[in-house]
C-alpha positions as CSV (number, residue, x, y, z in Angstrom):
1,X,3.6,-19.4,-14.0
2,X,4.4,-19.6,-17.4
3,X,0.7,-19.3,-18.7
4,X,0.6,-16.2,-16.1
5,X,3.6,-14.4,-17.9
6,X,2.2,-15.3,-21.4
7,X,-1.1,-13.9,-20.5
8,X,0.5,-10.6,-19.1
9,X,2.5,-10.3,-22.3
10,X,-0.5,-10.6,-24.4
11,X,-2.5,-8.1,-22.2
12,X,0.4,-5.6,-22.4
13,X,0.5,-6.2,-26.4
14,X,-3.3,-5.8,-26.4
15,X,-3.5,-2.5,-24.4
16,X,-0.3,-1.3,-26.5
17,X,-2.3,-1.9,-29.5
18,X,-5.4,0.1,-28.5
19,X,-3.1,3.1,-27.4
20,X,-1.2,3.0,-30.7
21,X,-4.5,2.7,-32.9
22,X,-6.1,5.6,-30.9
23,X,-3.1,7.7,-31.4
24,X,-3.4,7.2,-35.1
25,X,-6.9,8.7,-35.0
26,X,-5.7,12.3,-34.7
27,X,-4.6,12.4,-38.5
28,X,-6.2,9.0,-39.9
29,X,-9.7,10.2,-39.2
30,X,-9.2,13.0,-41.7
31,X,-9.9,10.8,-44.7
32,X,-10.7,13.4,-47.3
33,X,-7.9,16.2,-46.9
34,X,-4.1,15.5,-46.2
35,X,-1.0,17.0,-45.2
36,X,1.2,15.9,-48.1
37,X,0.6,15.7,-52.0
38,X,1.7,12.2,-51.9
39,X,-1.2,11.0,-49.5
40,X,-3.5,13.1,-51.7
41,X,-2.5,11.1,-54.9
42,X,-2.6,7.7,-53.1
43,X,-6.2,8.4,-51.9
44,X,-7.1,9.6,-55.4
45,X,-5.8,6.5,-57.2
46,X,-6.8,4.0,-54.5
47,X,-10.2,5.2,-55.0
48,X,-10.0,5.1,-58.9
49,X,-8.3,1.6,-58.9
50,X,-10.9,-0.1,-56.4
51,X,-13.7,1.4,-58.7
52,X,-12.3,0.7,-62.3
53,X,-9.2,-1.4,-61.9
54,X,-7.2,0.9,-63.6
55,X,-4.9,3.7,-62.7
56,X,-5.5,6.0,-65.8
57,X,-8.0,8.5,-64.9
58,X,-9.7,10.4,-67.7
59,X,-9.8,14.0,-67.5
60,X,-11.2,15.6,-70.6
61,X,-11.0,19.4,-69.2
62,X,-7.2,18.6,-68.6
63,X,-6.9,17.3,-72.0
64,X,-8.1,20.5,-73.6
65,X,-5.1,22.2,-72.0
66,X,-2.4,19.6,-73.1
67,X,-2.3,17.9,-69.6
68,X,-0.8,20.8,-67.6
69,X,-3.7,20.8,-65.0
70,X,-2.3,18.5,-62.1
71,X,-1.2,18.5,-58.5
72,X,2.1,17.4,-57.2
73,X,2.7,13.5,-57.0
74,X,0.7,13.1,-60.3
75,X,1.5,13.1,-63.8
76,X,-0.4,13.3,-66.8
77,X,-0.6,11.4,-70.3
78,X,-2.4,13.7,-72.6
79,X,-6.0,13.8,-70.9
80,X,-5.0,11.0,-68.5
81,X,-4.0,11.3,-64.8
82,X,-1.5,8.8,-63.7
83,X,0.2,8.2,-60.2
84,X,3.4,9.9,-59.9
85,X,4.9,7.3,-57.7
86,X,4.9,3.5,-57.1
87,X,1.5,1.3,-57.8
88,X,2.0,-1.0,-54.7
89,X,0.4,0.9,-51.9
90,X,-2.7,2.0,-53.7
91,X,-3.1,-1.6,-55.1
92,X,-3.2,-3.1,-51.7
93,X,-5.4,-0.4,-50.1
94,X,-7.6,-0.7,-53.0
95,X,-8.0,-4.6,-52.6
96,X,-9.1,-4.1,-49.0
97,X,-11.6,-1.1,-50.1
98,X,-13.1,-3.1,-52.7
99,X,-14.1,-5.8,-49.9
100,X,-14.6,-3.7,-46.9
101,X,-15.4,-0.3,-48.4
102,X,-13.4,3.0,-48.5
103,X,-13.7,3.7,-44.8
104,X,-10.7,1.0,-44.0
105,X,-8.4,3.1,-46.3
106,X,-6.8,5.3,-43.6
107,X,-6.8,2.8,-40.9
108,X,-5.4,-0.1,-42.8
109,X,-1.7,0.9,-42.4
110,X,-2.0,1.2,-38.7
111,X,-3.5,-2.2,-38.3
112,X,-1.1,-3.7,-40.3
113,X,1.7,-1.8,-38.2
114,X,0.2,-3.5,-35.1
115,X,0.5,-7.2,-36.8
116,X,3.9,-6.3,-37.7
117,X,5.1,-5.4,-34.3
118,X,3.5,-8.9,-33.1
119,X,5.4,-10.7,-36.1
120,X,8.7,-8.7,-35.2
121,X,8.4,-10.1,-31.7
122,X,8.0,-13.5,-32.6
123,X,10.6,-13.5,-35.3
124,X,13.4,-11.9,-32.8
125,X,12.5,-15.0,-30.5
126,X,14.4,-17.1,-33.3
127,X,17.6,-15.2,-32.4
128,X,17.1,-13.5,-29.0
129,X,15.7,-14.2,-25.7
130,X,11.8,-13.7,-25.1
131,X,12.5,-10.7,-23.0
132,X,14.6,-8.9,-25.8
133,X,12.1,-9.9,-28.3
134,X,9.0,-8.6,-26.4
135,X,10.7,-5.4,-25.5
136,X,11.5,-5.0,-29.1
137,X,8.2,-5.4,-30.4
138,X,6.9,-2.8,-28.1
139,X,9.7,-0.6,-29.2
140,X,9.0,-1.0,-32.7
141,X,5.1,-0.3,-32.3
142,X,5.9,2.9,-30.4
143,X,8.9,4.1,-32.4
144,X,8.3,7.9,-33.5
145,X,9.0,7.0,-36.9
146,X,6.6,4.0,-37.1
147,X,3.8,5.5,-35.0
148,X,4.1,9.1,-37.0
149,X,4.0,7.3,-40.3
150,X,1.3,4.8,-39.6
151,X,-0.9,7.7,-38.6
152,X,-0.2,9.1,-42.1
153,X,-1.1,5.7,-43.5
154,X,-1.1,6.7,-47.1
155,X,2.7,7.0,-47.3
156,X,4.3,3.6,-48.4
157,X,7.2,3.1,-45.7
158,X,5.4,1.6,-42.8
159,X,3.8,-1.0,-45.2
160,X,7.1,-1.6,-46.9
161,X,8.7,-2.5,-43.5
162,X,5.7,-4.4,-42.3
163,X,5.8,-6.6,-45.5
164,X,9.6,-7.2,-45.0
165,X,8.9,-8.3,-41.4
166,X,6.1,-10.8,-42.3
167,X,8.2,-12.3,-45.0
168,X,11.0,-12.8,-42.3
169,X,8.6,-14.1,-40.1
170,X,7.2,-16.7,-42.2
171,X,10.5,-17.6,-43.5
172,X,12.4,-18.0,-40.3
173,X,9.9,-19.1,-37.7
174,X,7.4,-21.2,-40.0
175,X,4.5,-20.6,-37.8
176,X,1.7,-22.2,-40.1
177,X,3.5,-25.4,-40.5
178,X,3.9,-25.8,-36.5
179,X,0.1,-25.1,-36.4
180,X,-1.2,-27.2,-39.3
181,X,0.8,-30.2,-38.1
182,X,-1.3,-30.3,-34.9
183,X,-4.3,-30.6,-37.6
184,X,-2.8,-33.3,-39.5
185,X,-5.7,-35.9,-38.8
186,X,-8.1,-33.4,-40.3
187,X,-6.0,-32.0,-43.3
188,X,-3.6,-35.1,-44.1
189,X,-4.4,-35.1,-47.6
190,X,-3.0,-31.3,-47.7
191,X,0.6,-32.4,-46.8
192,X,2.3,-30.7,-49.6
193,X,0.3,-27.3,-48.7
194,X,1.0,-27.7,-44.9
195,X,4.7,-28.1,-45.8
196,X,5.1,-25.1,-48.0
197,X,2.5,-22.8,-47.0
198,X,5.1,-20.5,-44.8
199,X,7.5,-20.5,-47.7
200,X,5.1,-19.5,-50.1
201,X,3.8,-16.5,-47.9
202,X,7.0,-15.5,-47.1
203,X,8.0,-15.1,-50.8
204,X,4.7,-13.3,-51.4
205,X,5.3,-10.8,-48.6
206,X,8.7,-10.1,-50.0
207,X,7.2,-9.6,-53.3
208,X,4.7,-7.3,-52.1
209,X,7.4,-5.2,-50.2
210,X,9.2,-4.5,-53.4
211,X,5.9,-4.0,-55.2
212,X,5.1,-1.0,-52.6
213,X,8.8,0.1,-52.9
214,X,10.8,-1.5,-55.7
215,X,13.6,1.0,-55.2
216,X,14.9,-0.8,-52.3
217,X,15.6,-3.9,-54.4
218,X,19.4,-3.4,-54.0
219,X,19.6,-4.3,-50.4
220,X,16.2,-6.2,-50.2
221,X,17.5,-9.0,-52.5
222,X,20.7,-9.7,-50.7
223,X,18.9,-9.7,-47.4
224,X,16.4,-12.3,-48.7
225,X,19.3,-14.4,-49.8
226,X,20.8,-14.1,-46.4
227,X,17.5,-14.9,-44.7
228,X,17.2,-18.0,-47.0
229,X,20.6,-19.2,-45.9
230,X,20.1,-18.6,-42.1
231,X,16.5,-20.2,-42.2
232,X,18.2,-23.3,-44.0
233,X,15.9,-23.2,-46.8
234,X,18.0,-25.4,-49.3
235,X,15.8,-27.9,-50.5
236,X,15.1,-27.3,-54.5
237,X,11.3,-27.6,-54.0
238,X,11.2,-24.9,-51.2
239,X,13.4,-22.6,-53.2
240,X,11.1,-23.3,-56.3
241,X,7.9,-22.3,-54.0
242,X,9.6,-19.4,-52.6
243,X,10.4,-18.0,-56.1
244,X,7.2,-18.4,-57.8
245,X,5.5,-16.7,-54.7
246,X,8.1,-14.1,-54.7
247,X,7.6,-13.3,-58.3
248,X,3.8,-13.3,-58.5
249,X,3.5,-9.6,-56.8
250,X,6.4,-8.6,-59.4
251,X,4.6,-9.8,-62.2
252,X,1.7,-7.9,-61.2
253,X,3.6,-4.7,-60.8
254,X,4.9,-5.3,-64.1
255,X,1.6,-5.7,-65.7
256,X,0.2,-2.7,-64.1
257,X,3.2,-0.6,-65.0
258,X,2.5,-1.5,-68.8
259,X,-1.1,-0.9,-68.4
260,X,-0.7,2.3,-66.6
261,X,2.6,4.0,-68.3
262,X,2.8,1.8,-71.3
263,X,6.2,0.0,-70.2
264,X,6.6,-2.4,-67.6
265,X,9.9,-0.7,-66.3
266,X,8.6,2.6,-66.1
267,X,6.7,4.1,-63.0
268,X,5.6,7.4,-62.1
269,X,9.1,8.7,-60.9
270,X,10.7,8.2,-64.4
271,X,7.5,8.6,-66.6
272,X,8.0,11.4,-68.8
273,X,4.7,13.7,-69.1
274,X,3.2,14.4,-72.3
275,X,3.0,18.0,-71.2
276,X,6.7,18.2,-70.8
277,X,8.5,20.2,-73.7
278,X,11.4,18.5,-75.5
279,X,13.9,20.7,-73.6
280,X,12.7,19.7,-70.2
281,X,13.0,16.3,-71.4
282,X,16.5,16.4,-72.5
283,X,17.4,18.2,-69.4
284,X,15.7,15.4,-67.3
285,X,17.7,12.7,-69.3
286,X,21.0,14.9,-69.0
287,X,20.7,15.0,-65.3
288,X,19.9,11.3,-65.1
289,X,23.2,10.4,-66.9
290,X,25.4,12.6,-64.4
291,X,24.3,10.6,-61.7
292,X,26.4,7.5,-60.4
293,X,24.8,5.0,-62.6
294,X,22.4,2.7,-61.2
295,X,24.5,2.2,-57.7
296,X,23.9,5.8,-56.2
297,X,21.2,7.5,-58.3
298,X,21.3,10.4,-55.8
299,X,25.2,10.7,-56.2
300,X,27.7,10.1,-53.3
301,X,28.3,13.1,-51.1
302,X,30.0,12.3,-48.0
303,X,29.6,15.7,-46.2
304,X,25.7,15.8,-47.0
305,X,25.5,12.1,-45.8
306,X,27.5,13.0,-42.4
307,X,25.1,15.9,-42.0
308,X,22.0,14.0,-42.6
309,X,22.9,10.9,-40.5
310,X,23.8,13.3,-37.7
311,X,20.6,14.9,-37.8
312,X,18.0,12.3,-38.6
313,X,19.5,8.9,-37.4
314,X,21.1,10.1,-34.2
315,X,20.1,13.8,-33.2
316,X,16.2,13.7,-34.0
317,X,15.6,10.5,-31.6
318,X,18.6,11.1,-29.3
319,X,17.5,9.1,-26.4
320,X,16.9,6.1,-28.9
321,X,20.4,6.5,-30.4
322,X,22.0,6.8,-27.0
323,X,20.3,3.4,-26.0
324,X,21.2,1.9,-29.2
325,X,25.0,2.7,-28.6
326,X,24.8,1.2,-25.2
327,X,23.1,-1.7,-26.5
328,X,25.6,-2.6,-29.3
329,X,28.5,-3.5,-26.8
330,X,25.8,-5.2,-24.4
331,X,24.7,-7.5,-27.5
332,X,28.2,-8.1,-28.9
333,X,29.0,-9.4,-25.6
334,X,26.1,-11.5,-25.4
335,X,26.8,-13.2,-28.9
336,X,29.6,-15.5,-28.1
337,X,28.8,-18.7,-29.8
338,X,25.5,-17.4,-31.2
339,X,26.1,-17.1,-34.9
340,X,22.6,-15.7,-35.9
341,X,23.1,-12.7,-33.4
342,X,26.4,-12.1,-35.1
343,X,24.7,-12.1,-38.4
344,X,21.8,-9.8,-37.3
345,X,24.6,-7.2,-35.8
346,X,26.7,-7.3,-39.2
347,X,23.6,-7.1,-41.3
348,X,22.2,-4.0,-39.5
349,X,25.8,-2.5,-39.7
350,X,26.1,-3.2,-43.5
351,X,22.4,-1.8,-44.2
352,X,23.0,1.4,-42.0
353,X,26.1,2.0,-44.2
354,X,24.1,1.4,-47.4
355,X,21.0,3.3,-46.6
356,X,23.1,6.0,-45.0
357,X,25.1,6.9,-48.1
358,X,22.1,6.1,-50.5
359,X,19.6,8.4,-48.9
360,X,22.0,10.6,-47.1
361,X,23.5,11.9,-50.2
362,X,20.2,13.1,-51.4
363,X,19.4,16.8,-50.2
364,X,15.6,17.0,-49.7
365,X,13.4,20.1,-49.0
366,X,10.1,18.7,-47.8
367,X,9.7,21.6,-45.3
368,X,9.1,25.3,-46.5
369,X,12.0,26.1,-44.1
370,X,14.8,24.1,-45.6
371,X,16.8,24.2,-42.0
372,X,13.8,22.7,-40.2
373,X,14.7,19.3,-38.9
374,X,11.3,17.5,-38.1
375,X,9.9,14.1,-37.9
376,X,7.9,14.8,-41.3
377,X,11.0,15.0,-43.3
378,X,11.7,12.2,-45.6
379,X,14.8,11.0,-44.3
380,X,12.7,9.6,-41.0
381,X,10.6,7.6,-43.4
382,X,13.2,6.5,-45.7
383,X,15.5,5.1,-42.9
384,X,12.7,3.4,-41.2
385,X,14.4,-0.1,-41.9
386,X,17.2,1.0,-39.6
387,X,14.9,2.3,-36.9
388,X,13.2,-1.2,-37.1
389,X,16.5,-3.1,-36.6
390,X,17.7,-0.8,-33.8
391,X,15.0,-2.0,-31.6
392,X,16.9,-5.1,-30.2
393,X,19.8,-3.0,-29.5
394,X,17.7,-0.7,-27.5
395,X,15.9,-3.5,-25.7
396,X,19.2,-5.0,-24.8
397,X,20.4,-1.7,-23.3
398,X,17.1,-1.6,-21.3
399,X,17.2,-5.0,-20.0
400,X,21.1,-4.7,-19.0
401,X,20.2,-1.4,-17.0
402,X,17.4,-3.1,-15.4
403,X,19.7,-6.1,-14.5
404,X,21.3,-3.8,-12.0
405,X,18.3,-3.9,-9.7
406,X,18.9,-5.8,-6.7
407,X,16.0,-8.1,-6.6
408,X,13.7,-9.7,-9.3
409,X,10.8,-7.4,-8.4
410,X,13.2,-4.3,-8.7
411,X,14.4,-5.5,-12.0
412,X,10.9,-5.7,-13.4
413,X,9.9,-2.4,-12.1
414,X,13.0,-0.8,-13.1
415,X,12.4,-2.1,-16.7
416,X,9.0,-1.0,-16.8
417,X,10.0,2.3,-15.6
418,X,12.6,2.6,-18.2
419,X,10.1,1.6,-21.1
420,X,7.7,4.0,-19.9
421,X,10.2,6.7,-20.1
422,X,11.2,5.8,-23.5
423,X,7.6,5.7,-24.7
424,X,6.9,8.9,-22.9
425,X,9.6,10.6,-25.0
426,X,8.3,9.1,-28.1
427,X,4.7,10.2,-27.4
428,X,6.2,13.9,-26.9
429,X,7.9,13.8,-30.1
430,X,5.0,12.4,-32.2
431,X,2.4,14.2,-30.8
432,X,3.6,17.7,-29.3
433,X,7.1,18.6,-30.6
434,X,7.5,20.7,-33.3
435,X,5.0,22.0,-36.2
436,X,4.8,18.7,-37.8
437,X,3.7,16.7,-34.6
438,X,0.3,15.0,-34.9
439,X,-1.6,17.5,-32.5
440,X,-0.4,20.4,-34.7
441,X,-1.2,18.4,-38.1
442,X,-4.7,17.8,-36.7
443,X,-5.3,21.2,-36.1
444,X,-3.8,22.3,-39.9
445,X,-6.2,19.8,-41.2
446,X,-9.1,21.1,-39.5
447,X,-8.2,24.5,-40.5
448,X,-7.7,23.4,-44.0
449,X,-11.0,22.1,-44.1
450,X,-12.4,25.5,-43.2
451,X,-10.4,27.2,-45.9
452,X,-11.3,24.9,-48.5
453,X,-15.0,25.3,-47.9
454,X,-14.6,29.0,-48.1
455,X,-12.6,28.8,-51.3
456,X,-15.2,26.6,-52.8
457,X,-17.8,29.0,-52.1
458,X,-15.7,31.7,-53.7
459,X,-14.9,29.6,-56.7
460,X,-17.2,27.6,-59.2
461,X,-16.5,23.9,-59.8
462,X,-15.2,24.5,-63.1
463,X,-12.6,27.0,-61.8
464,X,-8.6,26.4,-62.2
465,X,-6.6,27.4,-59.2
466,X,-3.1,28.2,-59.7
467,X,-1.3,27.0,-56.4
468,X,2.2,26.6,-55.0
469,X,1.7,24.0,-52.1
470,X,-2.2,24.2,-51.8
471,X,-2.9,21.6,-54.4
472,X,-3.5,19.2,-51.6
473,X,-6.4,21.4,-50.3
474,X,-8.3,21.6,-53.5
475,X,-7.6,18.5,-55.6
476,X,-9.6,16.5,-57.0
477,X,-12.4,19.0,-56.4
478,X,-11.0,21.7,-58.3
479,X,-8.5,21.6,-61.3
480,X,-5.0,22.7,-60.1
481,X,-1.9,24.0,-61.8
482,X,1.5,24.7,-59.9
483,X,3.5,26.7,-59.3
484,X,2.7,30.5,-59.9
485,X,6.3,31.5,-60.5
486,X,7.0,29.5,-63.3
487,X,7.5,30.4,-67.1
488,X,5.4,27.5,-68.1
489,X,2.7,28.6,-66.0
490,X,2.8,32.2,-67.0
491,X,2.6,31.0,-70.6
492,X,-0.4,29.0,-70.1
493,X,-2.5,31.4,-68.0
494,X,-3.7,33.6,-71.4
495,X,-5.3,30.3,-72.9
496,X,-6.7,29.2,-69.3
497,X,-8.3,32.5,-68.5
498,X,-9.9,32.6,-71.9
499,X,-11.9,29.3,-71.1
500,X,-12.2,28.9,-67.5
501,X,-12.5,31.0,-64.2
502,X,-8.9,31.4,-63.0
503,X,-7.7,31.8,-59.5
504,X,-4.2,32.0,-57.7
505,X,-4.2,30.7,-54.0
506,X,-0.8,31.0,-52.0
507,X,1.2,33.3,-49.5
508,X,-0.4,36.8,-49.4
509,X,1.4,38.8,-52.0
510,X,2.9,42.1,-50.6
511,X,1.9,45.3,-52.8
512,X,5.2,45.4,-54.5
513,X,4.7,41.9,-55.9
514,X,1.0,42.7,-56.8
515,X,2.5,45.9,-58.7
516,X,5.2,43.8,-60.6
517,X,2.6,41.1,-61.7
518,X,-0.1,43.7,-63.0
519,X,2.5,46.1,-64.3
520,X,5.0,43.8,-65.9
521,X,4.5,39.9,-65.8
522,X,0.8,39.9,-66.3
523,X,0.5,43.1,-68.5
524,X,2.5,41.6,-71.4
525,X,-0.2,38.9,-71.8
526,X,-3.2,41.4,-71.0
527,X,-3.8,39.9,-67.6
528,X,-4.7,41.3,-64.3
529,X,-4.6,39.8,-60.7
530,X,-7.2,41.1,-57.9
531,X,-6.9,40.2,-54.4
532,X,-10.3,38.5,-53.0
533,X,-9.8,37.1,-49.3
534,X,-7.1,36.4,-47.0
535,X,-6.9,33.1,-44.9
536,X,-4.1,33.4,-42.4
537,X,-0.8,33.9,-44.1
538,X,-2.6,33.0,-47.5
539,X,-5.0,34.7,-49.7
540,X,-7.1,33.9,-52.8
541,X,-6.7,36.2,-55.9
542,X,-8.6,36.3,-59.2
543,X,-6.9,36.2,-62.7
544,X,-8.7,37.9,-65.4
545,X,-8.7,39.9,-68.4
546,X,-9.3,43.6,-67.6
């Protein structure tokens, strides 16, 4: 019976993994065009690093114009293009691309997410029942935030959470130690390795988690200390092994930061581009000093936090939030005499407070409509650790509700029905609800390929295209500069138009805007803008000297 139950669980997980992976294909199969400039930059530098071992990409044409030709999420250092974010994700992707080829890059994050869900289920068995752990693993795999951003695997958040789960799994469950003990007759001489392999892997996974998103160090480090205490890792030798393994990815990060930006503690987010004026640099430094030091770099704004938490932690996935609220007292009731479960609840509560204030105080405008509340807004991916921690609460609620069935069979089918309902709601959100759902993203990317091909027919390979948000369509096949409505862009146009074919692609300009540009803004520099072709709500224009 036990074998049958175990086989059934593995069968369900296998089917779930296939469904999950197939769902990610809607977007992951588009390996050369992306919906976000971050993804475009990740793909560009992943390919560069896998081929050259460097993130500094030489662009002589850009150097001719002082480094002003670059898309969002990329910064410049003279004639070199540099990543505008953390280096961890492209390093991991480039490592696998080097051995397996570039085809694996879009699918790597979904595959790692599946392994993370399995590890999450095994990890939770250390603290909860097998049923709660199994349901939590399914809930994590099919959570809208995880499924959505695993599909868009060139964003770092799923990989970051996965590495945290792997680290906690190796540290608390010690799976390889138990396995290697059964092989002691064959590897008896490797006793030291056998004893410390899980601790070393745990440290390495935590280190890579911070390599991917080092900004989360504030709460990840205390979490690591807590897990070391809970897992009773107290021997000095174990702590040394863990620390060395933890430091290796971070040493690599500091080395690559130095090679890329000239300073081990400088990253793309705080690198000052050589194309920036001294005034812009001074303003940037002044803004940095106005923030609440290192504790809350985005300030501490209670009203903004309350609004963003209400929208993105509760209302967006309201059915999961409701089950989390139901599951909290259920779990509290079941924790009598169970210290680790109480620690889990307290940890989740403290982390929710920290991340709620940390990111909730930051007002983001990811969508052209600032009032839009969608799964693609950055709060969803920034709060992904909280969504992962919520799964045992949701599982507790589902199991508690199913226990109201009168018979064992009724309880089983009620739990299955509840899970199907929850996953069905998740599917609706991920694939169909709102303009950022994967079905719509797939259509947008298909349309973008057609637009890109037509624009490339109308422009030569040495052209520069001024863009507002379309840099992700044309880079790296065309040089781009953004945005049009910027004094620095206006100032650069006369130099650009005298040396390269120059275009503008953006939202179709009404005649009044065209007249304003031709009669006032461009006229003072001897320039003229002419309409070429319309693509939906956007159009391509040529900028010339009449």
